[in-house]
All heavy atoms as a GROMACS GRO file, in nm:
protein
  521
    1MET      N    1   1.196   1.288  -1.458
    1MET     CA    2   1.062   1.293  -1.405
    1MET      C    3   1.014   1.154  -1.363
    1MET      O    4   0.933   1.143  -1.272
    1MET     CB    5   0.970   1.354  -1.510
    1MET     CG    6   0.836   1.391  -1.458
    1MET     SD    7   0.852   1.518  -1.334
    1MET     CE    8   0.686   1.541  -1.290
    2ASN      N    9   1.062   1.050  -1.428
    2ASN     CA   10   1.021   0.915  -1.390
    2ASN      C   11   1.064   0.880  -1.248
    2ASN      O   12   0.993   0.808  -1.179
    2ASN     CB   13   1.079   0.812  -1.488
    2ASN     CG   14   1.006   0.815  -1.620
    2ASN    OD1   15   0.891   0.856  -1.626
    2ASN    ND2   16   1.072   0.771  -1.725
    3ILE      N   17   1.180   0.932  -1.206
    3ILE     CA   18   1.227   0.902  -1.072
    3ILE      C   19   1.137   0.968  -0.969
    3ILE      O   20   1.104   0.908  -0.866
    3ILE     CB   21   1.374   0.948  -1.057
    3ILE    CG1   22   1.463   0.860  -1.145
    3ILE    CG2   23   1.419   0.941  -0.913
    3ILE    CD1   24   1.607   0.902  -1.148
    4LEU      N   25   1.092   1.089  -0.996
    4LEU     CA   26   1.002   1.158  -0.904
    4LEU      C   27   0.869   1.084  -0.893
    4LEU      O   28   0.814   1.069  -0.783
    4LEU     CB   29   0.980   1.302  -0.952
    4LEU     CG   30   0.894   1.389  -0.862
    4LEU    CD1   31   0.958   1.405  -0.726
    4LEU    CD2   32   0.871   1.523  -0.927
    5GLU      N   33   0.816   1.037  -1.003
    5GLU     CA   34   0.692   0.961  -1.001
    5GLU      C   35   0.707   0.832  -0.924
    5GLU      O   36   0.618   0.792  -0.847
    5GLU     CB   37   0.645   0.934  -1.142
    5GLU     CG   38   0.602   1.057  -1.217
    5GLU     CD   39   0.582   1.031  -1.365
    5GLU    OE1   40   0.612   0.920  -1.412
    5GLU    OE2   41   0.538   1.124  -1.434
    6LEU      N   42   0.819   0.764  -0.941
    6LEU     CA   43   0.844   0.639  -0.870
    6LEU      C   44   0.857   0.664  -0.720
    6LEU      O   45   0.807   0.586  -0.640
    6LEU     CB   46   0.970   0.572  -0.925
    6LEU     CG   47   0.996   0.428  -0.881
    6LEU    CD1   48   0.878   0.339  -0.911
    6LEU    CD2   49   1.121   0.376  -0.948
    7CYS      N   50   0.921   0.775  -0.683
    7CYS     CA   51   0.930   0.812  -0.541
    7CYS      C   52   0.792   0.834  -0.482
    7CYS      O   53   0.763   0.792  -0.369
    7CYS     CB   54   1.014   0.937  -0.522
    7CYS     SG   55   1.189   0.915  -0.549
    8LEU      N   56   0.704   0.899  -0.557
    8LEU     CA   57   0.568   0.925  -0.510
    8LEU      C   58   0.490   0.794  -0.492
    8LEU      O   59   0.421   0.776  -0.391
    8LEU     CB   60   0.495   1.016  -0.608
    8LEU     CG   61   0.352   1.052  -0.572
    8LEU    CD1   62   0.348   1.136  -0.446
    8LEU    CD2   63   0.286   1.124  -0.687
    9VAL      N   64   0.504   0.701  -0.583
    9VAL     CA   65   0.434   0.574  -0.573
    9VAL      C   66   0.485   0.493  -0.454
    9VAL      O   67   0.408   0.431  -0.381
    9VAL     CB   68   0.448   0.494  -0.705
    9VAL    CG1   69   0.394   0.354  -0.690
    9VAL    CG2   70   0.377   0.566  -0.817
   10VAL      N   71   0.617   0.496  -0.431
   10VAL     CA   72   0.675   0.426  -0.316
   10VAL      C   73   0.617   0.483  -0.186
   10VAL      O   74   0.577   0.408  -0.096
   10VAL     CB   75   0.829   0.435  -0.316
   10VAL    CG1   76   0.887   0.390  -0.184
   10VAL    CG2   77   0.888   0.355  -0.429
   11GLN      N   78   0.610   0.614  -0.176
   11GLN     CA   79   0.558   0.678  -0.055
   11GLN      C   80   0.410   0.648  -0.034
   11GLN      O   81   0.366   0.623   0.078
   11GLN     CB   82   0.580   0.829  -0.061
   11GLN     CG   83   0.724   0.869  -0.046
   11GLN     CD   84   0.778   0.833   0.090
   11GLN    OE1   85   0.713   0.856   0.191
   11GLN    NE2   86   0.896   0.775   0.092
   12LEU      N   87   0.332   0.648  -0.141
   12LEU     CA   88   0.189   0.617  -0.129
   12LEU      C   89   0.166   0.473  -0.085
   12LEU      O   90   0.081   0.446   0.000
   12LEU     CB   91   0.117   0.645  -0.260
   12LEU     CG   92   0.095   0.792  -0.293
   12LEU    CD1   93   0.035   0.806  -0.433
   12LEU    CD2   94   0.004   0.855  -0.191
   13CYS      N   95   0.240   0.380  -0.143
   13CYS     CA   96   0.227   0.239  -0.105
   13CYS      C   97   0.266   0.219   0.041
   13CYS      O   98   0.197   0.148   0.115
   13CYS     CB   99   0.313   0.151  -0.194
   13CYS     SG  100   0.250   0.131  -0.360
   14LEU      N  101   0.374   0.281   0.082
   14LEU     CA  102   0.419   0.268   0.220
   14LEU      C  103   0.319   0.331   0.317
   14LEU      O  104   0.287   0.272   0.421
   14LEU     CB  105   0.556   0.332   0.236
   14LEU     CG  106   0.627   0.308   0.368
   14LEU    CD1  107   0.651   0.160   0.390
   14LEU    CD2  108   0.758   0.382   0.371
   15ALA      N  109   0.267   0.447   0.284
   15ALA     CA  110   0.170   0.513   0.371
   15ALA      C  111   0.041   0.431   0.382
   15ALA      O  112  -0.015   0.416   0.492
   15ALA     CB  113   0.139   0.652   0.318
   16PHE      N  114  -0.006   0.377   0.272
   16PHE     CA  115  -0.128   0.296   0.274
   16PHE      C  116  -0.107   0.168   0.355
   16PHE      O  117  -0.192   0.128   0.433
   16PHE     CB  118  -0.171   0.263   0.131
   16PHE     CG  119  -0.295   0.181   0.125
   16PHE    CD1  120  -0.418   0.237   0.154
   16PHE    CD2  121  -0.290   0.047   0.091
   16PHE    CE1  122  -0.534   0.161   0.149
   16PHE    CE2  123  -0.405  -0.029   0.084
   16PHE     CZ  124  -0.527   0.028   0.114
   17GLY      N  125   0.010   0.106   0.338
   17GLY     CA  126   0.038  -0.017   0.412
   17GLY      C  127   0.048   0.005   0.561
   17GLY      O  128  -0.008  -0.071   0.640
   18VAL      N  129   0.119   0.109   0.602
   18VAL     CA  130   0.133   0.137   0.745
   18VAL      C  131   0.000   0.179   0.806
   18VAL      O  132  -0.034   0.137   0.916
   18VAL     CB  133   0.243   0.244   0.767
   18VAL    CG1  134   0.245   0.293   0.909
   18VAL    CG2  135   0.378   0.188   0.728
   19ALA      N  136  -0.077   0.259   0.734
   19ALA     CA  137  -0.208   0.301   0.785
   19ALA      C  138  -0.301   0.181   0.802
   19ALA      O  139  -0.376   0.174   0.900
   19ALA     CB  140  -0.271   0.402   0.691
   20GLY      N  141  -0.294   0.087   0.711
   20GLY     CA  142  -0.378  -0.032   0.723
   20GLY      C  143  -0.338  -0.122   0.838
   20GLY      O  144  -0.422  -0.189   0.898
   21LEU      N  145  -0.211  -0.124   0.873
   21LEU     CA  146  -0.167  -0.205   0.986
   21LEU      C  147  -0.197  -0.138   1.120
   21LEU      O  148  -0.234  -0.205   1.216
   21LEU     CB  149  -0.017  -0.235   0.976
   21LEU     CG  150   0.023  -0.335   0.869
   21LEU    CD1  151   0.174  -0.352   0.867
   21LEU    CD2  152  -0.043  -0.468   0.891
   22PHE      N  153  -0.179  -0.006   1.128
   22PHE     CA  154  -0.200   0.064   1.254
   22PHE      C  155  -0.347   0.098   1.280
   22PHE      O  156  -0.391   0.095   1.394
   22PHE     CB  157  -0.117   0.193   1.260
   22PHE     CG  158   0.029   0.169   1.285
   22PHE    CD1  159   0.123   0.248   1.223
   22PHE    CD2  160   0.073   0.068   1.368
   22PHE    CE1  161   0.258   0.228   1.245
   22PHE    CE2  162   0.207   0.046   1.392
   22PHE     CZ  163   0.300   0.127   1.330
   23TRP      N  164  -0.421   0.136   1.177
   23TRP     CA  165  -0.560   0.179   1.194
   23TRP      C  166  -0.651   0.105   1.096
   23TRP      O  167  -0.711   0.166   1.007
   23TRP     CB  168  -0.572   0.329   1.170
   23TRP     CG  169  -0.481   0.408   1.256
   23TRP    CD1  170  -0.494   0.431   1.389
   23TRP    CD2  171  -0.362   0.475   1.215
   23TRP    NE1  172  -0.389   0.507   1.433
   23TRP    CE2  173  -0.308   0.535   1.330
   23TRP    CE3  174  -0.296   0.488   1.093
   23TRP    CZ2  175  -0.190   0.608   1.324
   23TRP    CZ3  176  -0.179   0.561   1.088
   23TRP    CH2  177  -0.127   0.620   1.203
   24PRO      N  178  -0.669  -0.026   1.112
   24PRO     CA  179  -0.755  -0.099   1.017
   24PRO      C  180  -0.901  -0.055   1.022
   24PRO      O  181  -0.970  -0.061   0.921
   24PRO     CB  182  -0.739  -0.244   1.058
   24PRO     CG  183  -0.690  -0.242   1.197
   24PRO     CD  184  -0.614  -0.114   1.214
   25GLU      N  185  -0.948  -0.008   1.138
   25GLU     CA  186  -1.088   0.034   1.146
   25GLU      C  187  -1.114   0.161   1.066
   25GLU      O  188  -1.227   0.184   1.022
   25GLU     CB  189  -1.130   0.054   1.293
   25GLU     CG  190  -1.059   0.165   1.366
   25GLU     CD  191  -0.924   0.124   1.423
   25GLU    OE1  192  -0.889   0.005   1.419
   25GLU    OE2  193  -0.854   0.213   1.471
   26LYS      N  194  -1.012   0.244   1.044
   26LYS     CA  195  -1.030   0.365   0.964
   26LYS      C  196  -1.018   0.336   0.814
   26LYS      O  197  -1.070   0.411   0.732
   26LYS     CB  198  -0.929   0.472   1.005
   26LYS     CG  199  -0.955   0.522   1.144
   26LYS     CD  200  -0.865   0.635   1.180
   26LYS     CE  201  -0.897   0.681   1.321
   26LYS     NZ  202  -0.821   0.797   1.360
   27ILE      N  203  -0.949   0.228   0.778
   27ILE     CA  204  -0.934   0.189   0.638
   27ILE      C  205  -1.051   0.100   0.592
   27ILE      O  206  -1.077   0.087   0.474
   27ILE     CB  207  -0.799   0.116   0.618
   27ILE    CG1  208  -0.683   0.204   0.663
   27ILE    CG2  209  -0.777   0.071   0.476
   27ILE    CD1  210  -0.658   0.323   0.575
   28MET      N  211  -1.122   0.042   0.689
   28MET     CA  212  -1.231  -0.051   0.657
   28MET      C  213  -1.338   0.010   0.564
   28MET      O  214  -1.382  -0.058   0.471
   28MET     CB  215  -1.295  -0.101   0.786
   28MET     CG  216  -1.381  -0.221   0.766
   28MET     SD  217  -1.289  -0.370   0.726
   28MET     CE  218  -1.228  -0.413   0.886
   29PRO      N  219  -1.385   0.134   0.581
   29PRO     CA  220  -1.485   0.188   0.487
   29PRO      C  221  -1.434   0.195   0.342
   29PRO      O  222  -1.511   0.172   0.249
   29PRO     CB  223  -1.514   0.328   0.540
   29PRO     CG  224  -1.479   0.323   0.684
   29PRO     CD  225  -1.365   0.226   0.694
   30LEU      N  226  -1.306   0.223   0.324
   30LEU     CA  227  -1.250   0.225   0.190
   30LEU      C  228  -1.254   0.085   0.128
   30LEU      O  229  -1.290   0.069   0.012
   30LEU     CB  230  -1.106   0.276   0.195
   30LEU     CG  231  -1.029   0.275   0.063
   30LEU    CD1  232  -1.090   0.375  -0.033
   30LEU    CD2  233  -0.883   0.304   0.087
   31PHE      N  234  -1.222  -0.017   0.208
   31PHE     CA  235  -1.227  -0.153   0.156
   31PHE      C  236  -1.369  -0.200   0.131
   31PHE      O  237  -1.393  -0.283   0.044
   31PHE     CB  238  -1.156  -0.249   0.253
   31PHE     CG  239  -1.010  -0.260   0.225
   31PHE    CD1  240  -0.921  -0.167   0.275
   31PHE    CD2  241  -0.960  -0.362   0.147
   31PHE    CE1  242  -0.787  -0.176   0.250
   31PHE    CE2  243  -0.826  -0.371   0.120
   31PHE     CZ  244  -0.739  -0.278   0.171
   32ASP      N  245  -1.465  -0.149   0.207
   32ASP     CA  246  -1.605  -0.183   0.180
   32ASP      C  247  -1.647  -0.133   0.042
   32ASP      O  248  -1.724  -0.199  -0.027
   32ASP     CB  249  -1.697  -0.122   0.286
   32ASP     CG  250  -1.695  -0.201   0.416
   32ASP    OD1  251  -1.664  -0.321   0.411
   32ASP    OD2  252  -1.724  -0.141   0.521
   33VAL      N  253  -1.595  -0.018   0.001
   33VAL     CA  254  -1.628   0.037  -0.131
   33VAL      C  255  -1.550  -0.037  -0.240
   33VAL      O  256  -1.606  -0.073  -0.343
   33VAL     CB  257  -1.597   0.188  -0.136
   33VAL    CG1  258  -1.610   0.242  -0.276
   33VAL    CG2  259  -1.689   0.263  -0.040
   34LEU      N  260  -1.420  -0.063  -0.216
   34LEU     CA  261  -1.337  -0.127  -0.317
   34LEU      C  262  -1.374  -0.273  -0.340
   34LEU      O  263  -1.364  -0.323  -0.452
   34LEU     CB  264  -1.189  -0.117  -0.278
   34LEU     CG  265  -1.129   0.023  -0.282
   34LEU    CD1  266  -0.986   0.018  -0.231
   34LEU    CD2  267  -1.135   0.081  -0.421
   35MET      N  268  -1.412  -0.343  -0.236
   35MET     CA  269  -1.444  -0.486  -0.246
   35MET      C  270  -1.596  -0.504  -0.239
   35MET      O  271  -1.646  -0.582  -0.159
   35MET     CB  272  -1.375  -0.564  -0.134
   35MET     CG  273  -1.226  -0.554  -0.137
   35MET     SD  274  -1.146  -0.628   0.007
   35MET     CE  275  -1.210  -0.793   0.007
   36PHE      N  276  -1.671  -0.434  -0.323
   36PHE     CA  277  -1.817  -0.420  -0.310
   36PHE      C  278  -1.894  -0.550  -0.289
   36PHE      O  279  -1.967  -0.560  -0.193
   36PHE     CB  280  -1.874  -0.342  -0.428
   36PHE     CG  281  -2.022  -0.345  -0.435
   36PHE    CD1  282  -2.098  -0.286  -0.335
   36PHE    CD2  283  -2.088  -0.410  -0.536
   36PHE    CE1  284  -2.235  -0.289  -0.338
   36PHE    CE2  285  -2.225  -0.413  -0.541
   36PHE     CZ  286  -2.298  -0.353  -0.441
   37PRO      N  287  -1.881  -0.651  -0.371
   37PRO     CA  288  -1.967  -0.768  -0.348
   37PRO      C  289  -1.932  -0.845  -0.221
   37PRO      O  290  -2.015  -0.913  -0.165
   37PRO     CB  291  -1.945  -0.856  -0.470
   37PRO     CG  292  -1.878  -0.772  -0.570
   37PRO     CD  293  -1.809  -0.662  -0.496
   38TRP      N  294  -1.808  -0.833  -0.175
   38TRP     CA  295  -1.764  -0.907  -0.057
   38TRP      C  296  -1.749  -0.813   0.061
   38TRP      O  297  -1.721  -0.695   0.047
   38TRP     CB  298  -1.630  -0.975  -0.083
   38TRP     CG  299  -1.634  -1.065  -0.200
   38TRP    CD1  300  -1.683  -1.192  -0.204
   38TRP    CD2  301  -1.589  -1.036  -0.332
   38TRP    NE1  302  -1.671  -1.243  -0.330
   38TRP    CE2  303  -1.614  -1.149  -0.411
   38TRP    CE3  304  -1.531  -0.924  -0.391
   38TRP    CZ2  305  -1.582  -1.154  -0.546
   38TRP    CZ3  306  -1.500  -0.929  -0.524
   38TRP    CH2  307  -1.526  -1.043  -0.600
   39ALA      N  308  -1.765  -0.867   0.178
   39ALA     CA  309  -1.748  -0.787   0.300
   39ALA      C  310  -1.598  -0.776   0.332
   39ALA      O  311  -1.524  -0.874   0.324
   39ALA     CB  312  -1.821  -0.854   0.416
   40ALA      N  313  -1.556  -0.658   0.368
   40ALA     CA  314  -1.417  -0.636   0.407
   40ALA      C  315  -1.398  -0.684   0.551
   40ALA      O  316  -1.480  -0.658   0.637
   40ALA     CB  317  -1.381  -0.489   0.396
   41THR      N  318  -1.289  -0.757   0.573
   41THR     CA  319  -1.257  -0.806   0.707
   41THR      C  320  -1.122  -0.750   0.749
   41THR      O  321  -1.045  -0.700   0.668
   41THR     CB  322  -1.252  -0.959   0.709
   41THR    OG1  323  -1.149  -1.002   0.621
   41THR    CG2  324  -1.385  -1.020   0.666
   42TYR      N  325  -1.094  -0.762   0.878
   42TYR     CA  326  -0.965  -0.716   0.927
   42TYR      C  327  -0.852  -0.798   0.867
   42TYR      O  328  -0.743  -0.748   0.844
   42TYR     CB  329  -0.960  -0.725   1.080
   42TYR     CG  330  -1.040  -0.616   1.146
   42TYR    CD1  331  -1.162  -0.644   1.205
   42TYR    CD2  332  -0.994  -0.486   1.147
   42TYR    CE1  333  -1.237  -0.544   1.264
   42TYR    CE2  334  -1.068  -0.385   1.206
   42TYR     CZ  335  -1.189  -0.414   1.265
   42TYR     OH  336  -1.262  -0.314   1.322
   43ARG      N  337  -0.880  -0.924   0.841
   43ARG     CA  338  -0.779  -1.011   0.780
   43ARG      C  339  -0.744  -0.965   0.638
   43ARG      O  340  -0.627  -0.963   0.600
   43ARG     CB  341  -0.831  -1.153   0.778
   43ARG     CG  342  -0.732  -1.254   0.738
   43ARG     CD  343  -0.792  -1.392   0.746
   43ARG     NE  344  -0.687  -1.490   0.758
   43ARG     CZ  345  -0.708  -1.617   0.771
   43ARG    NH1  346  -0.832  -1.662   0.775
   43ARG    NH2  347  -0.608  -1.700   0.782
   44SER      N  348  -0.843  -0.926   0.561
   44SER     CA  349  -0.816  -0.878   0.425
   44SER      C  350  -0.745  -0.744   0.426
   44SER      O  351  -0.657  -0.719   0.343
   44SER     CB  352  -0.946  -0.870   0.344
   44SER     OG  353  -1.032  -0.772   0.396
   45VAL      N  354  -0.781  -0.657   0.521
   45VAL     CA  355  -0.713  -0.528   0.532
   45VAL      C  356  -0.567  -0.550   0.570
   45VAL      O  357  -0.476  -0.488   0.514
   45VAL     CB  358  -0.784  -0.436   0.634
   45VAL    CG1  359  -0.702  -0.312   0.662
   45VAL    CG2  360  -0.922  -0.398   0.583
   46ARG      N  361  -0.541  -0.640   0.665
   46ARG     CA  362  -0.404  -0.668   0.707
   46ARG      C  363  -0.323  -0.730   0.594
   46ARG      O  364  -0.207  -0.692   0.571
   46ARG     CB  365  -0.406  -0.763   0.828
   46ARG     CG  366  -0.270  -0.780   0.891
   46ARG     CD  367  -0.272  -0.872   1.013
   46ARG     NE  368  -0.385  -0.848   1.101
   46ARG     CZ  369  -0.477  -0.941   1.130
   46ARG    NH1  370  -0.469  -1.062   1.080
   46ARG    NH2  371  -0.577  -0.913   1.211
   47ALA      N  372  -0.382  -0.822   0.519
   47ALA     CA  373  -0.311  -0.885   0.407
   47ALA      C  374  -0.278  -0.783   0.298
   47ALA      O  375  -0.166  -0.783   0.245
   47ALA     CB  376  -0.395  -0.998   0.350
   48ASN      N  377  -0.371  -0.696   0.266
   48ASN     CA  378  -0.344  -0.594   0.165
   48ASN      C  379  -0.244  -0.491   0.214
   48ASN      O  380  -0.166  -0.439   0.134
   48ASN     CB  381  -0.475  -0.526   0.124
   48ASN     CG  382  -0.555  -0.610   0.029
   48ASN    OD1  383  -0.505  -0.653  -0.072
   48ASN    ND2  384  -0.680  -0.635   0.064
   49SER      N  385  -0.242  -0.462   0.342
   49SER     CA  386  -0.143  -0.369   0.397
   49SER      C  387  -0.003  -0.427   0.389
   49SER      O  388   0.092  -0.358   0.354
   49SER     CB  389  -0.178  -0.336   0.542
   49SER     OG  390  -0.301  -0.272   0.550
   50ILE      N  391   0.011  -0.553   0.422
   50ILE     CA  392   0.141  -0.619   0.412
   50ILE      C  393   0.184  -0.626   0.266
   50ILE      O  394   0.301  -0.604   0.233
   50ILE     CB  395   0.136  -0.758   0.476
   50ILE    CG1  396   0.120  -0.744   0.629
   50ILE    CG2  397   0.260  -0.840   0.445
   50ILE    CD1  398   0.090  -0.871   0.702
   51GLY      N  399   0.090  -0.650   0.176
   51GLY     CA  400   0.121  -0.649   0.034
   51GLY      C  401   0.165  -0.512  -0.016
   51GLY      O  402   0.256  -0.500  -0.098
   52ALA      N  403   0.102  -0.407   0.036
   52ALA     CA  404   0.140  -0.270  -0.004
   52ALA      C  405   0.280  -0.236   0.046
   52ALA      O  406   0.358  -0.171  -0.025
   52ALA     CB  407   0.039  -0.170   0.050
   53ILE      N  408   0.314  -0.280   0.166
   53ILE     CA  409   0.449  -0.257   0.217
   53ILE      C  410   0.551  -0.336   0.135
   53ILE      O  411   0.658  -0.285   0.102
   53ILE     CB  412   0.457  -0.292   0.367
   53ILE    CG1  413   0.376  -0.191   0.447
   53ILE    CG2  414   0.601  -0.294   0.416
   53ILE    CD1  415   0.360  -0.225   0.593
   54GLY      N  416   0.517  -0.459   0.099
   54GLY     CA  417   0.605  -0.538   0.013
   54GLY      C  418   0.624  -0.473  -0.124
   54GLY      O  419   0.736  -0.471  -0.177
   55LEU      N  420   0.518  -0.418  -0.179
   55LEU     CA  421   0.528  -0.348  -0.307
   55LEU      C  422   0.616  -0.225  -0.296
   55LEU      O  423   0.696  -0.198  -0.385
   55LEU     CB  424   0.389  -0.309  -0.357
   55LEU     CG  425   0.384  -0.232  -0.488
   55LEU    CD1  426   0.436  -0.319  -0.602
   55LEU    CD2  427   0.243  -0.186  -0.516
   56SER      N  428   0.606  -0.154  -0.184
   56SER     CA  429   0.691  -0.036  -0.167
   56SER      C  430   0.838  -0.075  -0.156
   56SER      O  431   0.925  -0.003  -0.205
   56SER     CB  432   0.647   0.046  -0.047
   56SER     OG  433   0.676  -0.020   0.074
   57VAL      N  434   0.866  -0.189  -0.093
   57VAL     CA  435   1.005  -0.236  -0.085
   57VAL      C  436   1.057  -0.272  -0.224
   57VAL      O  437   1.170  -0.238  -0.260
   57VAL     CB  438   1.015  -0.356   0.012
   57VAL    CG1  439   1.150  -0.424   0.002
   57VAL    CG2  440   0.989  -0.311   0.155
   58LEU      N  441   0.976  -0.340  -0.304
   58LEU     CA  442   1.018  -0.374  -0.440
   58LEU      C  443   1.039  -0.250  -0.526
   58LEU      O  444   1.136  -0.242  -0.602
   58LEU     CB  445   0.914  -0.465  -0.505
   58LEU     CG  446   0.906  -0.608  -0.453
   58LEU    CD1  447   0.789  -0.680  -0.518
   58LEU    CD2  448   1.035  -0.681  -0.479
   59LEU      N  449   0.951  -0.153  -0.512
   59LEU     CA  450   0.966  -0.030  -0.589
   59LEU      C  451   1.087   0.051  -0.542
   59LEU      O  452   1.154   0.114  -0.623
   59LEU     CB  453   0.840   0.055  -0.579
   59LEU     CG  454   0.719   0.001  -0.654
   59LEU    CD1  455   0.596   0.084  -0.620
   59LEU    CD2  456   0.743  -0.001  -0.803
   60LEU      N  457   1.116   0.045  -0.412
   60LEU     CA  458   1.236   0.112  -0.362
   60LEU      C  459   1.362   0.048  -0.417
   60LEU      O  460   1.456   0.117  -0.454
   60LEU     CB  461   1.236   0.111  -0.209
   60LEU     CG  462   1.353   0.181  -0.142
   60LEU    CD1  463   1.350   0.330  -0.173
   60LEU    CD2  464   1.351   0.156   0.007
   61ALA      N  465   1.362  -0.085  -0.426
   61ALA     CA  466   1.477  -0.154  -0.487
   61ALA      C  467   1.493  -0.115  -0.633
   61ALA      O  468   1.606  -0.094  -0.680
   61ALA     CB  469   1.459  -0.305  -0.474
   62ARG      N  470   1.384  -0.101  -0.704
   62ARG     CA  471   1.388  -0.056  -0.843
   62ARG      C  472   1.442   0.087  -0.854
   62ARG      O  473   1.523   0.118  -0.940
   62ARG     CB  474   1.247  -0.064  -0.902
   62ARG     CG  475   1.232   0.002  -1.035
   62ARG     CD  476   1.279  -0.085  -1.146
   62ARG     NE  477   1.237  -0.025  -1.272
   62ARG     CZ  478   1.319   0.001  -1.371
   62ARG    NH1  479   1.446  -0.030  -1.361
   62ARG    NH2  480   1.276   0.055  -1.481
   63LEU      N  481   1.399   0.171  -0.761
   63LEU     CA  482   1.445   0.309  -0.759
   63LEU      C  483   1.595   0.318  -0.732
   63LEU      O  484   1.667   0.393  -0.797
   63LEU     CB  485   1.367   0.389  -0.653
   63LEU     CG  486   1.398   0.536  -0.639
   63LEU    CD1  487   1.358   0.609  -0.767
   63LEU    CD2  488   1.326   0.594  -0.521
   64ILE      N  489   1.642   0.237  -0.640
   64ILE     CA  490   1.785   0.236  -0.609
   64ILE      C  491   1.865   0.184  -0.728
   64ILE      O  492   1.973   0.237  -0.758
   64ILE     CB  493   1.811   0.152  -0.482
   64ILE    CG1  494   1.757   0.227  -0.360
   64ILE    CG2  495   1.960   0.125  -0.464
   64ILE    CD1  496   1.759   0.147  -0.232
   65SER      N  497   1.812   0.085  -0.798
   65SER     CA  498   1.886   0.034  -0.914
   65SER      C  499   1.888   0.134  -1.029
   65SER      O  500   1.982   0.138  -1.107
   65SER     CB  501   1.825  -0.099  -0.961
   65SER     OG  502   1.698  -0.079  -1.018
   66VAL      N  503   1.784   0.216  -1.042
   66VAL     CA  504   1.780   0.318  -1.148
   66VAL      C  505   1.879   0.430  -1.116
   66VAL      O  506   1.950   0.478  -1.205
   66VAL     CB  507   1.637   0.374  -1.164
   66VAL    CG1  508   1.637   0.500  -1.247
   66VAL    CG2  509   1.546   0.269  -1.225
   67ILE      N  510   1.882   0.472  -0.990
   67ILE     CA  511   1.969   0.582  -0.951
   67ILE      C  512   2.116   0.538  -0.952
   67ILE      O  513   2.203   0.610  -1.000
   67ILE     CB  514   1.931   0.636  -0.812
   67ILE    CG1  515   1.796   0.704  -0.819
   67ILE    CG2  516   2.035   0.735  -0.761
   67ILE    CD1  517   1.741   0.748  -0.685
   68GLY      N  518   2.144   0.418  -0.900
   68GLY     CA  519   2.282   0.372  -0.884
   68GLY      C  520   2.340   0.314  -1.004
   68GLY      O  521   2.370   0.331  -1.109
   0.00000   0.00000   0.00000
């Protein structure tokens, strides 16, 4: 069951990262809520999207090492 959960987390991180890079204007309201005291900018959305894609790559490497 841990492998299935890890697969789900990898997919969510990848989906969030790609959505933030392709459609930052649609992700901006979510960042306005998450980063309440500060204003969300396109730069912060892009940085977090790249970070989410990097996290999905790291989790995929972990998944491959667990399976293999």
